[in-house]
PyMOL Python script that loads the backbone (N, CA, C, O; Angstrom):
from pymol import cmd

cmd.read_pdbstr("""\
ATOM      1  N   UNK A   1     -12.463  11.859  13.834  1.00  0.00           N
ATOM      2  CA  UNK A   1     -12.861  10.544  13.359  1.00  0.00           C
ATOM      3  C   UNK A   1     -13.785  10.725  12.161  1.00  0.00           C
ATOM      4  O   UNK A   1     -14.733  11.509  12.203  1.00  0.00           O
ATOM      5  N   UNK A   2     -13.496   9.992  11.098  1.00  0.00           N
ATOM      6  CA  UNK A   2     -14.342   9.994   9.910  1.00  0.00           C
ATOM      7  C   UNK A   2     -15.510   9.052  10.142  1.00  0.00           C
ATOM      8  O   UNK A   2     -15.365   8.013  10.786  1.00  0.00           O
ATOM      9  N   UNK A   3     -16.669   9.422   9.613  1.00  0.00           N
ATOM     10  CA  UNK A   3     -17.830   8.545   9.634  1.00  0.00           C
ATOM     11  C   UNK A   3     -18.235   8.303   8.184  1.00  0.00           C
ATOM     12  O   UNK A   3     -18.453   9.247   7.424  1.00  0.00           O
ATOM     13  N   UNK A   4     -18.332   7.028   7.809  1.00  0.00           N
ATOM     14  CA  UNK A   4     -18.577   6.664   6.416  1.00  0.00           C
ATOM     15  C   UNK A   4     -19.648   5.579   6.374  1.00  0.00           C
ATOM     16  O   UNK A   4     -19.579   4.617   7.140  1.00  0.00           O
ATOM     17  N   UNK A   5     -20.652   5.719   5.478  1.00  0.00           N
ATOM     18  CA  UNK A   5     -21.632   4.638   5.331  1.00  0.00           C
ATOM     19  C   UNK A   5     -20.998   3.409   4.676  1.00  0.00           C
ATOM     20  O   UNK A   5     -19.971   3.512   4.005  1.00  0.00           O
ATOM     21  N   UNK A   6     -21.621   2.253   4.879  1.00  0.00           N
ATOM     22  CA  UNK A   6     -21.088   0.977   4.393  1.00  0.00           C
ATOM     23  C   UNK A   6     -20.837   1.011   2.892  1.00  0.00           C
ATOM     24  O   UNK A   6     -19.753   0.627   2.452  1.00  0.00           O
ATOM     25  N   UNK A   7     -21.791   1.453   2.098  1.00  0.00           N
ATOM     26  CA  UNK A   7     -21.629   1.433   0.643  1.00  0.00           C
ATOM     27  C   UNK A   7     -20.437   2.287   0.215  1.00  0.00           C
ATOM     28  O   UNK A   7     -19.732   1.934  -0.731  1.00  0.00           O
ATOM     29  N   UNK A   8     -20.209   3.397   0.896  1.00  0.00           N
ATOM     30  CA  UNK A   8     -19.079   4.261   0.565  1.00  0.00           C
ATOM     31  C   UNK A   8     -17.763   3.625   1.026  1.00  0.00           C
ATOM     32  O   UNK A   8     -16.740   3.738   0.350  1.00  0.00           O
ATOM     33  N   UNK A   9     -17.800   2.961   2.175  1.00  0.00           N
ATOM     34  CA  UNK A   9     -16.597   2.297   2.691  1.00  0.00           C
ATOM     35  C   UNK A   9     -16.138   1.201   1.731  1.00  0.00           C
ATOM     36  O   UNK A   9     -14.938   1.007   1.534  1.00  0.00           O
ATOM     37  N   UNK A  10     -17.099   0.482   1.132  1.00  0.00           N
ATOM     38  CA  UNK A  10     -16.729  -0.561   0.173  1.00  0.00           C
ATOM     39  C   UNK A  10     -16.048   0.039  -1.050  1.00  0.00           C
ATOM     40  O   UNK A  10     -15.096  -0.534  -1.579  1.00  0.00           O
ATOM     41  N   UNK A  11     -16.530   1.178  -1.494  1.00  0.00           N
ATOM     42  CA  UNK A  11     -15.972   1.806  -2.698  1.00  0.00           C
ATOM     43  C   UNK A  11     -14.642   2.506  -2.438  1.00  0.00           C
ATOM     44  O   UNK A  11     -13.834   2.645  -3.356  1.00  0.00           O
ATOM     45  N   UNK A  12     -14.402   2.946  -1.208  1.00  0.00           N
ATOM     46  CA  UNK A  12     -13.198   3.727  -0.887  1.00  0.00           C
ATOM     47  C   UNK A  12     -12.307   3.020   0.127  1.00  0.00           C
ATOM     48  O   UNK A  12     -11.586   3.679   0.877  1.00  0.00           O
ATOM     49  N   UNK A  13     -12.343   1.702   0.163  1.00  0.00           N
ATOM     50  CA  UNK A  13     -11.649   0.952   1.210  1.00  0.00           C
ATOM     51  C   UNK A  13     -10.150   1.252   1.258  1.00  0.00           C
ATOM     52  O   UNK A  13      -9.604   1.475   2.338  1.00  0.00           O
ATOM     53  N   UNK A  14      -9.479   1.262   0.106  1.00  0.00           N
ATOM     54  CA  UNK A  14      -8.033   1.528   0.092  1.00  0.00           C
ATOM     55  C   UNK A  14      -7.725   2.915   0.632  1.00  0.00           C
ATOM     56  O   UNK A  14      -6.760   3.098   1.374  1.00  0.00           O
ATOM     57  N   UNK A  15      -8.534   3.881   0.264  1.00  0.00           N
ATOM     58  CA  UNK A  15      -8.351   5.249   0.750  1.00  0.00           C
ATOM     59  C   UNK A  15      -8.547   5.325   2.271  1.00  0.00           C
ATOM     60  O   UNK A  15      -7.813   6.028   2.966  1.00  0.00           O
ATOM     61  N   UNK A  16      -9.546   4.593   2.771  1.00  0.00           N
ATOM     62  CA  UNK A  16      -9.797   4.591   4.214  1.00  0.00           C
ATOM     63  C   UNK A  16      -8.650   3.914   4.962  1.00  0.00           C
ATOM     64  O   UNK A  16      -8.267   4.362   6.043  1.00  0.00           O
ATOM     65  N   UNK A  17      -8.105   2.848   4.402  1.00  0.00           N
ATOM     66  CA  UNK A  17      -6.963   2.178   5.036  1.00  0.00           C
ATOM     67  C   UNK A  17      -5.759   3.113   5.098  1.00  0.00           C
ATOM     68  O   UNK A  17      -5.030   3.127   6.090  1.00  0.00           O
ATOM     69  N   UNK A  18      -5.553   3.884   4.050  1.00  0.00           N
ATOM     70  CA  UNK A  18      -4.442   4.845   4.051  1.00  0.00           C
ATOM     71  C   UNK A  18      -4.641   5.876   5.157  1.00  0.00           C
ATOM     72  O   UNK A  18      -3.682   6.261   5.825  1.00  0.00           O
ATOM     73  N   UNK A  19      -5.886   6.329   5.356  1.00  0.00           N
ATOM     74  CA  UNK A  19      -6.173   7.292   6.426  1.00  0.00           C
ATOM     75  C   UNK A  19      -5.909   6.674   7.789  1.00  0.00           C
ATOM     76  O   UNK A  19      -5.383   7.335   8.684  1.00  0.00           O
ATOM     77  N   UNK A  20      -6.274   5.407   7.948  1.00  0.00           N
ATOM     78  CA  UNK A  20      -6.051   4.709   9.222  1.00  0.00           C
ATOM     79  C   UNK A  20      -4.556   4.555   9.486  1.00  0.00           C
ATOM     80  O   UNK A  20      -4.107   4.696  10.624  1.00  0.00           O
ATOM     81  N   UNK A  21      -3.789   4.266   8.443  1.00  0.00           N
ATOM     82  CA  UNK A  21      -2.331   4.157   8.596  1.00  0.00           C
ATOM     83  C   UNK A  21      -1.723   5.469   9.049  1.00  0.00           C
ATOM     84  O   UNK A  21      -0.679   5.477   9.701  1.00  0.00           O
ATOM     85  N   UNK A  22      -2.361   6.575   8.713  1.00  0.00           N
ATOM     86  CA  UNK A  22      -1.877   7.899   9.125  1.00  0.00           C
ATOM     87  C   UNK A  22      -2.350   8.258  10.536  1.00  0.00           C
ATOM     88  O   UNK A  22      -2.054   9.346  11.029  1.00  0.00           O
ATOM     89  N   UNK A  23      -3.083   7.349  11.188  1.00  0.00           N
ATOM     90  CA  UNK A  23      -3.487   7.580  12.570  1.00  0.00           C
ATOM     91  C   UNK A  23      -4.938   7.970  12.757  1.00  0.00           C
ATOM     92  O   UNK A  23      -5.374   8.190  13.887  1.00  0.00           O
ATOM     93  N   UNK A  24      -5.691   8.059  11.682  1.00  0.00           N
ATOM     94  CA  UNK A  24      -7.090   8.441  11.790  1.00  0.00           C
ATOM     95  C   UNK A  24      -7.947   7.214  12.120  1.00  0.00           C
ATOM     96  O   UNK A  24      -7.577   6.086  11.794  1.00  0.00           O
ATOM     97  N   UNK A  25      -9.077   7.440  12.758  1.00  0.00           N
ATOM     98  CA  UNK A  25     -10.038   6.386  13.050  1.00  0.00           C
ATOM     99  C   UNK A  25     -11.244   6.586  12.144  1.00  0.00           C
ATOM    100  O   UNK A  25     -11.689   7.716  11.937  1.00  0.00           O
ATOM    101  N   UNK A  26     -11.778   5.488  11.601  1.00  0.00           N
ATOM    102  CA  UNK A  26     -12.916   5.566  10.686  1.00  0.00           C
ATOM    103  C   UNK A  26     -14.056   4.751  11.266  1.00  0.00           C
ATOM    104  O   UNK A  26     -13.891   3.577  11.598  1.00  0.00           O
ATOM    105  N   UNK A  27     -15.222   5.389  11.385  1.00  0.00           N
ATOM    106  CA  UNK A  27     -16.425   4.711  11.854  1.00  0.00           C
ATOM    107  C   UNK A  27     -17.280   4.376  10.639  1.00  0.00           C
ATOM    108  O   UNK A  27     -17.535   5.246   9.806  1.00  0.00           O
ATOM    109  N   UNK A  28     -17.725   3.132  10.526  1.00  0.00           N
ATOM    110  CA  UNK A  28     -18.556   2.696   9.411  1.00  0.00           C
ATOM    111  C   UNK A  28     -19.981   2.548   9.922  1.00  0.00           C
ATOM    112  O   UNK A  28     -20.231   1.893  10.934  1.00  0.00           O
ATOM    113  N   UNK A  29     -20.906   3.166   9.205  1.00  0.00           N
ATOM    114  CA  UNK A  29     -22.296   3.171   9.668  1.00  0.00           C
ATOM    115  C   UNK A  29     -23.212   2.464   8.684  1.00  0.00           C
ATOM    116  O   UNK A  29     -22.927   2.389   7.488  1.00  0.00           O
ATOM    117  N   UNK A  30     -24.317   1.945   9.208  1.00  0.00           N
ATOM    118  CA  UNK A  30     -25.387   1.375   8.386  1.00  0.00           C
ATOM    119  C   UNK A  30     -26.671   2.059   8.829  1.00  0.00           C
ATOM    120  O   UNK A  30     -27.071   1.971   9.990  1.00  0.00           O
ATOM    121  N   UNK A  31     -27.300   2.733   7.897  1.00  0.00           N
ATOM    122  CA  UNK A  31     -28.522   3.505   8.168  1.00  0.00           C
ATOM    123  C   UNK A  31     -28.317   4.495   9.313  1.00  0.00           C
ATOM    124  O   UNK A  31     -29.211   4.725  10.127  1.00  0.00           O
ATOM    125  N   UNK A  32     -27.108   5.077   9.353  1.00  0.00           N
ATOM    126  CA  UNK A  32     -26.805   6.099  10.345  1.00  0.00           C
ATOM    127  C   UNK A  32     -26.308   5.583  11.685  1.00  0.00           C
ATOM    128  O   UNK A  32     -25.847   6.367  12.514  1.00  0.00           O
ATOM    129  N   UNK A  33     -26.393   4.280  11.912  1.00  0.00           N
ATOM    130  CA  UNK A  33     -25.936   3.696  13.185  1.00  0.00           C
ATOM    131  C   UNK A  33     -24.542   3.089  12.992  1.00  0.00           C
ATOM    132  O   UNK A  33     -24.316   2.369  12.019  1.00  0.00           O
ATOM    133  N   UNK A  34     -23.607   3.369  13.905  1.00  0.00           N
ATOM    134  CA  UNK A  34     -22.265   2.788  13.775  1.00  0.00           C
ATOM    135  C   UNK A  34     -22.293   1.268  13.933  1.00  0.00           C
ATOM    136  O   UNK A  34     -22.911   0.736  14.855  1.00  0.00           O
ATOM    137  N   UNK A  35     -21.606   0.577  13.008  1.00  0.00           N
ATOM    138  CA  UNK A  35     -21.545  -0.888  13.062  1.00  0.00           C
ATOM    139  C   UNK A  35     -20.118  -1.409  13.158  1.00  0.00           C
ATOM    140  O   UNK A  35     -19.900  -2.548  13.573  1.00  0.00           O
ATOM    141  N   UNK A  36     -19.144  -0.582  12.777  1.00  0.00           N
ATOM    142  CA  UNK A  36     -17.748  -1.030  12.830  1.00  0.00           C
ATOM    143  C   UNK A  36     -16.839   0.191  12.921  1.00  0.00           C
ATOM    144  O   UNK A  36     -17.230   1.314  12.603  1.00  0.00           O
ATOM    145  N   UNK A  37     -15.614  -0.070  13.365  1.00  0.00           N
ATOM    146  CA  UNK A  37     -14.627   0.995  13.465  1.00  0.00           C
ATOM    147  C   UNK A  37     -13.291   0.463  12.950  1.00  0.00           C
ATOM    148  O   UNK A  37     -12.849  -0.622  13.328  1.00  0.00           O
ATOM    149  N   UNK A  38     -12.662   1.250  12.081  1.00  0.00           N
ATOM    150  CA  UNK A  38     -11.321   0.909  11.588  1.00  0.00           C
ATOM    151  C   UNK A  38     -10.312   1.701  12.396  1.00  0.00           C
ATOM    152  O   UNK A  38     -10.369   2.930  12.453  1.00  0.00           O
ATOM    153  N   UNK A  39      -9.382   0.981  13.024  1.00  0.00           N
ATOM    154  CA  UNK A  39      -8.306   1.622  13.778  1.00  0.00           C
ATOM    155  C   UNK A  39      -6.994   0.964  13.399  1.00  0.00           C
ATOM    156  O   UNK A  39      -6.971  -0.180  12.945  1.00  0.00           O
ATOM    157  N   UNK A  40      -5.915   1.681  13.585  1.00  0.00           N
ATOM    158  CA  UNK A  40      -4.595   1.141  13.246  1.00  0.00           C
ATOM    159  C   UNK A  40      -4.215   0.031  14.222  1.00  0.00           C
ATOM    160  O   UNK A  40      -4.521   0.099  15.413  1.00  0.00           O
ATOM    161  N   UNK A  41      -3.555  -0.973  13.705  1.00  0.00           N
ATOM    162  CA  UNK A  41      -3.025  -2.064  14.527  1.00  0.00           C
ATOM    163  C   UNK A  41      -1.850  -1.517  15.325  1.00  0.00           C
ATOM    164  O   UNK A  41      -1.033  -0.773  14.783  1.00  0.00           O
ATOM    165  N   UNK A  42      -1.750  -1.870  16.592  1.00  0.00           N
ATOM    166  CA  UNK A  42      -0.593  -1.412  17.374  1.00  0.00           C
ATOM    167  C   UNK A  42       0.709  -1.873  16.723  1.00  0.00           C
ATOM    168  O   UNK A  42       0.773  -2.966  16.161  1.00  0.00           O
ATOM    169  N   UNK A  43       1.725  -1.053  16.799  1.00  0.00           N
ATOM    170  CA  UNK A  43       2.996  -1.321  16.119  1.00  0.00           C
ATOM    171  C   UNK A  43       3.916  -2.257  16.903  1.00  0.00           C
ATOM    172  O   UNK A  43       5.086  -2.393  16.543  1.00  0.00           O
ATOM    173  N   UNK A  44       3.434  -2.897  17.947  1.00  0.00           N
ATOM    174  CA  UNK A  44       4.298  -3.768  18.743  1.00  0.00           C
ATOM    175  C   UNK A  44       4.754  -4.961  17.918  1.00  0.00           C
ATOM    176  O   UNK A  44       3.959  -5.597  17.226  1.00  0.00           O
ATOM    177  N   UNK A  45       6.034  -5.251  18.001  1.00  0.00           N
ATOM    178  CA  UNK A  45       6.596  -6.409  17.322  1.00  0.00           C
ATOM    179  C   UNK A  45       6.934  -6.178  15.862  1.00  0.00           C
ATOM    180  O   UNK A  45       7.607  -7.008  15.250  1.00  0.00           O
ATOM    181  N   UNK A  46       6.488  -5.084  15.295  1.00  0.00           N
ATOM    182  CA  UNK A  46       6.779  -4.822  13.890  1.00  0.00           C
ATOM    183  C   UNK A  46       7.872  -3.766  13.809  1.00  0.00           C
ATOM    184  O   UNK A  46       7.713  -2.648  14.300  1.00  0.00           O
ATOM    185  N   UNK A  47       8.968  -4.134  13.190  1.00  0.00           N
ATOM    186  CA  UNK A  47      10.107  -3.218  13.079  1.00  0.00           C
ATOM    187  C   UNK A  47       9.940  -2.330  11.852  1.00  0.00           C
ATOM    188  O   UNK A  47       9.470  -2.773  10.804  1.00  0.00           O
ATOM    189  N   UNK A  48      10.328  -1.086  11.998  1.00  0.00           N
ATOM    190  CA  UNK A  48      10.303  -0.177  10.854  1.00  0.00           C
ATOM    191  C   UNK A  48      11.453  -0.528   9.915  1.00  0.00           C
ATOM    192  O   UNK A  48      12.359  -1.281  10.274  1.00  0.00           O
ATOM    193  N   UNK A  49      11.402   0.023   8.723  1.00  0.00           N
ATOM    194  CA  UNK A  49      12.470  -0.256   7.752  1.00  0.00           C
ATOM    195  C   UNK A  49      13.823   0.204   8.270  1.00  0.00           C
ATOM    196  O   UNK A  49      14.833  -0.469   8.067  1.00  0.00           O
ATOM    197  N   UNK A  50      13.843   1.359   8.944  1.00  0.00           N
ATOM    198  CA  UNK A  50      15.119   1.846   9.478  1.00  0.00           C
ATOM    199  C   UNK A  50      15.674   0.902  10.532  1.00  0.00           C
ATOM    200  O   UNK A  50      16.880   0.658  10.572  1.00  0.00           O
ATOM    201  N   UNK A  51      14.799   0.364  11.394  1.00  0.00           N
ATOM    202  CA  UNK A  51      15.259  -0.577  12.422  1.00  0.00           C
ATOM    203  C   UNK A  51      15.811  -1.841  11.777  1.00  0.00           C
ATOM    204  O   UNK A  51      16.829  -2.372  12.221  1.00  0.00           O
ATOM    205  N   UNK A  52      15.148  -2.325  10.735  1.00  0.00           N
ATOM    206  CA  UNK A  52      15.620  -3.525  10.033  1.00  0.00           C
ATOM    207  C   UNK A  52      16.976  -3.245   9.394  1.00  0.00           C
ATOM    208  O   UNK A  52      17.888  -4.068   9.481  1.00  0.00           O
ATOM    209  N   UNK A  53      17.109  -2.089   8.754  1.00  0.00           N
ATOM    210  CA  UNK A  53      18.394  -1.732   8.136  1.00  0.00           C
ATOM    211  C   UNK A  53      19.506  -1.642   9.169  1.00  0.00           C
ATOM    212  O   UNK A  53      20.627  -2.082   8.916  1.00  0.00           O
ATOM    213  N   UNK A  54      19.200  -1.073  10.335  1.00  0.00           N
ATOM    214  CA  UNK A  54      20.203  -0.962  11.394  1.00  0.00           C
ATOM    215  C   UNK A  54      20.623  -2.344  11.883  1.00  0.00           C
ATOM    216  O   UNK A  54      21.806  -2.584  12.123  1.00  0.00           O
ATOM    217  N   UNK A  55      19.655  -3.258  12.033  1.00  0.00           N
ATOM    218  CA  UNK A  55      19.995  -4.617  12.485  1.00  0.00           C
ATOM    219  C   UNK A  55      20.844  -5.337  11.446  1.00  0.00           C
ATOM    220  O   UNK A  55      21.780  -6.052  11.802  1.00  0.00           O
ATOM    221  N   UNK A  56      20.531  -5.157  10.168  1.00  0.00           N
ATOM    222  CA  UNK A  56      21.318  -5.794   9.108  1.00  0.00           C
ATOM    223  C   UNK A  56      22.737  -5.233   9.101  1.00  0.00           C
ATOM    224  O   UNK A  56      23.706  -5.985   8.991  1.00  0.00           O
ATOM    225  N   UNK A  57      22.857  -3.907   9.217  1.00  0.00           N
ATOM    226  CA  UNK A  57      24.182  -3.276   9.242  1.00  0.00           C
ATOM    227  C   UNK A  57      24.990  -3.768  10.439  1.00  0.00           C
ATOM    228  O   UNK A  57      26.190  -4.019  10.318  1.00  0.00           O
ATOM    229  N   UNK A  58      24.334  -3.908  11.601  1.00  0.00           N
ATOM    230  CA  UNK A  58      25.031  -4.401  12.792  1.00  0.00           C
ATOM    231  C   UNK A  58      25.497  -5.843  12.588  1.00  0.00           C
ATOM    232  O   UNK A  58      26.584  -6.212  13.030  1.00  0.00           O
ATOM    233  N   UNK A  59      24.687  -6.647  11.927  1.00  0.00           N
ATOM    234  CA  UNK A  59      25.070  -8.030  11.643  1.00  0.00           C
ATOM    235  C   UNK A  59      26.284  -8.105  10.727  1.00  0.00           C
ATOM    236  O   UNK A  59      27.202  -8.891  10.958  1.00  0.00           O
ATOM    237  N   UNK A  60      26.277  -7.280   9.687  1.00  0.00           N
ATOM    238  CA  UNK A  60      27.439  -7.246   8.789  1.00  0.00           C
ATOM    239  C   UNK A  60      28.688  -6.759   9.526  1.00  0.00           C
ATOM    240  O   UNK A  60      29.784  -7.264   9.284  1.00  0.00           O
ATOM    241  N   UNK A  61      28.534  -5.805  10.404  1.00  0.00           N
ATOM    242  CA  UNK A  61      29.683  -5.308  11.167  1.00  0.00           C
ATOM    243  C   UNK A  61      30.254  -6.404  12.063  1.00  0.00           C
ATOM    244  O   UNK A  61      31.472  -6.546  12.174  1.00  0.00           O
ATOM    245  N   UNK A  62      29.374  -7.181  12.705  1.00  0.00           N
ATOM    246  CA  UNK A  62      29.843  -8.304  13.527  1.00  0.00           C
ATOM    247  C   UNK A  62      30.594  -9.321  12.673  1.00  0.00           C
ATOM    248  O   UNK A  62      31.618  -9.856  13.096  1.00  0.00           O
ATOM    249  N   UNK A  63      30.080  -9.590  11.458  1.00  0.00           N
ATOM    250  CA  UNK A  63      30.777 -10.510  10.559  1.00  0.00           C
ATOM    251  C   UNK A  63      32.151  -9.979  10.169  1.00  0.00           C
ATOM    252  O   UNK A  63      33.115 -10.741  10.109  1.00  0.00           O
ATOM    253  N   UNK A  64      32.246  -8.674   9.904  1.00  0.00           N
ATOM    254  CA  UNK A  64      33.542  -8.078   9.556  1.00  0.00           C
ATOM    255  C   UNK A  64      34.538  -8.245  10.700  1.00  0.00           C
ATOM    256  O   UNK A  64      35.707  -8.557  10.472  1.00  0.00           O
ATOM    257  N   UNK A  65      34.072  -8.035  11.925  1.00  0.00           N
ATOM    258  CA  UNK A  65      34.950  -8.173  13.092  1.00  0.00           C
ATOM    259  C   UNK A  65      35.394  -9.627  13.237  1.00  0.00           C
ATOM    260  O   UNK A  65      36.571  -9.892  13.482  1.00  0.00           O
ATOM    261  N   UNK A  66      34.469 -10.564  13.089  1.00  0.00           N
ATOM    262  CA  UNK A  66      34.823 -11.980  13.204  1.00  0.00           C
ATOM    263  C   UNK A  66      35.795 -12.404  12.106  1.00  0.00           C
ATOM    264  O   UNK A  66      36.703 -13.201  12.343  1.00  0.00           O
ATOM    265  N   UNK A  67      35.598 -11.871  10.917  1.00  0.00           N
ATOM    266  CA  UNK A  67      36.410 -12.250   9.772  1.00  0.00           C
ATOM    267  C   UNK A  67      37.766 -11.555   9.751  1.00  0.00           C
ATOM    268  O   UNK A  67      38.658 -11.973   9.013  1.00  0.00           O
ATOM    269  N   UNK A  68      37.935 -10.516  10.537  1.00  0.00           N
ATOM    270  CA  UNK A  68      39.154  -9.706  10.493  1.00  0.00           C
ATOM    271  C   UNK A  68      40.404 -10.530  10.790  1.00  0.00           C
ATOM    272  O   UNK A  68      41.438 -10.291  10.167  1.00  0.00           O
ATOM    273  N   UNK A  69      40.354 -11.466  11.692  1.00  0.00           N
ATOM    274  CA  UNK A  69      41.540 -12.229  12.055  1.00  0.00           C
ATOM    275  C   UNK A  69      41.746 -13.480  11.234  1.00  0.00           C
ATOM    276  O   UNK A  69      42.691 -14.226  11.491  1.00  0.00           O
ATOM    277  N   UNK A  70      40.907 -13.734  10.265  1.00  0.00           N
ATOM    278  CA  UNK A  70      40.997 -14.966   9.484  1.00  0.00           C
ATOM    279  C   UNK A  70      41.686 -14.682   8.156  1.00  0.00           C
ATOM    280  O   UNK A  70      41.334 -13.743   7.442  1.00  0.00           O
ATOM    281  N   UNK A  71      42.679 -15.518   7.842  1.00  0.00           N
ATOM    282  CA  UNK A  71      43.322 -15.410   6.530  1.00  0.00           C
ATOM    283  C   UNK A  71      43.375 -16.801   5.920  1.00  0.00           C
ATOM    284  O   UNK A  71      43.543 -17.800   6.620  1.00  0.00           O
ATOM    285  N   UNK A  72      43.230 -16.846   4.620  1.00  0.00           N
ATOM    286  CA  UNK A  72      43.265 -18.114   3.902  1.00  0.00           C
ATOM    287  C   UNK A  72      44.587 -18.214   3.161  1.00  0.00           C
ATOM    288  O   UNK A  72      44.922 -17.355   2.344  1.00  0.00           O
ATOM    289  N   UNK A  73      45.328 -19.263   3.452  1.00  0.00           N
ATOM    290  CA  UNK A  73      46.604 -19.486   2.771  1.00  0.00           C
ATOM    291  C   UNK A  73      46.361 -20.439   1.608  1.00  0.00           C
ATOM    292  O   UNK A  73      45.769 -21.503   1.791  1.00  0.00           O
ATOM    293  N   UNK A  74      46.807 -20.071   0.428  1.00  0.00           N
ATOM    294  CA  UNK A  74      46.636 -20.916  -0.746  1.00  0.00           C
ATOM    295  C   UNK A  74      45.463 -20.451  -1.586  1.00  0.00           C
ATOM    296  O   UNK A  74      44.795 -19.461  -1.287  1.00  0.00           O
ATOM    297  N   UNK A  75      45.239 -21.220  -2.667  1.00  0.00           N
ATOM    298  CA  UNK A  75      44.118 -20.854  -3.521  1.00  0.00           C
ATOM    299  C   UNK A  75      42.856 -21.586  -3.073  1.00  0.00           C
ATOM    300  O   UNK A  75      42.912 -22.486  -2.236  1.00  0.00           O
ATOM    301  N   UNK A  76      41.756 -21.200  -3.623  1.00  0.00           N
ATOM    302  CA  UNK A  76      40.460 -21.718  -3.193  1.00  0.00           C
ATOM    303  C   UNK A  76      40.307 -23.209  -3.465  1.00  0.00           C
ATOM    304  O   UNK A  76      39.709 -23.923  -2.660  1.00  0.00           O
ATOM    305  N   UNK A  77      40.836 -23.689  -4.586  1.00  0.00           N
ATOM    306  CA  UNK A  77      40.725 -25.112  -4.922  1.00  0.00           C
ATOM    307  C   UNK A  77      41.473 -25.967  -3.896  1.00  0.00           C
ATOM    308  O   UNK A  77      40.973 -27.010  -3.477  1.00  0.00           O
ATOM    309  N   UNK A  78      42.658 -25.533  -3.495  1.00  0.00           N
ATOM    310  CA  UNK A  78      43.450 -26.275  -2.505  1.00  0.00           C
ATOM    311  C   UNK A  78      42.726 -26.308  -1.163  1.00  0.00           C
ATOM    312  O   UNK A  78      42.665 -27.348  -0.507  1.00  0.00           O
ATOM    313  N   UNK A  79      42.193 -25.189  -0.771  1.00  0.00           N
ATOM    314  CA  UNK A  79      41.467 -25.110   0.505  1.00  0.00           C
ATOM    315  C   UNK A  79      40.249 -26.013   0.477  1.00  0.00           C
ATOM    316  O   UNK A  79      39.956 -26.683   1.467  1.00  0.00           O
ATOM    317  N   UNK A  80      39.525 -26.044  -0.654  1.00  0.00           N
ATOM    318  CA  UNK A  80      38.342 -26.897  -0.779  1.00  0.00           C
ATOM    319  C   UNK A  80      38.719 -28.369  -0.725  1.00  0.00           C
ATOM    320  O   UNK A  80      38.019 -29.166  -0.100  1.00  0.00           O
ATOM    321  N   UNK A  81      39.828 -28.739  -1.380  1.00  0.00           N
ATOM    322  CA  UNK A  81      40.281 -30.129  -1.359  1.00  0.00           C
ATOM    323  C   UNK A  81      40.658 -30.554   0.055  1.00  0.00           C
ATOM    324  O   UNK A  81      40.337 -31.666   0.474  1.00  0.00           O
ATOM    325  N   UNK A  82      41.331 -29.682   0.788  1.00  0.00           N
ATOM    326  CA  UNK A  82      41.730 -30.018   2.165  1.00  0.00           C
ATOM    327  C   UNK A  82      40.505 -30.173   3.054  1.00  0.00           C
ATOM    328  O   UNK A  82      40.496 -31.017   3.949  1.00  0.00           O
ATOM    329  N   UNK A  83      39.484 -29.378   2.821  1.00  0.00           N
ATOM    330  CA  UNK A  83      38.266 -29.470   3.626  1.00  0.00           C
ATOM    331  C   UNK A  83      37.443 -30.692   3.300  1.00  0.00           C
ATOM    332  O   UNK A  83      36.633 -31.130   4.117  1.00  0.00           O
ATOM    333  N   UNK A  84      37.638 -31.259   2.102  1.00  0.00           N
ATOM    334  CA  UNK A  84      36.856 -32.431   1.686  1.00  0.00           C
ATOM    335  C   UNK A  84      37.382 -33.709   2.327  1.00  0.00           C
ATOM    336  O   UNK A  84      36.687 -34.726   2.333  1.00  0.00           O
ATOM    337  N   UNK A  85      38.581 -33.674   2.859  1.00  0.00           N
ATOM    338  CA  UNK A  85      39.170 -34.895   3.459  1.00  0.00           C
ATOM    339  C   UNK A  85      38.477 -35.317   4.713  1.00  0.00           C
ATOM    340  O   UNK A  85      38.858 -36.317   5.322  1.00  0.00           O
TER     341      UNK A  85
END
""", "prot")
cmd.dss("prot")
cmd.show_as("cartoon", "prot")
cmd.util.cbc("prot")
cmd.orient("prot")
């Protein structure tokens, strides 16, 4: 665990947040006494980029399967006119 005085924490806040994201805990002190602690937020409910990509790919695959049996006869203008009736 890193221990950092308040004045230093203010100047290096982005750097400390990066350390916390990597799993480190940071204790912030005032006159040598701990006053706050920075810890990472639990990852519950937040999907990683890979999980999001997998869900998107699965959604597109479901659309491909649903669309596989559908064929459009005629040109797009004719189909649009028939749907407007």
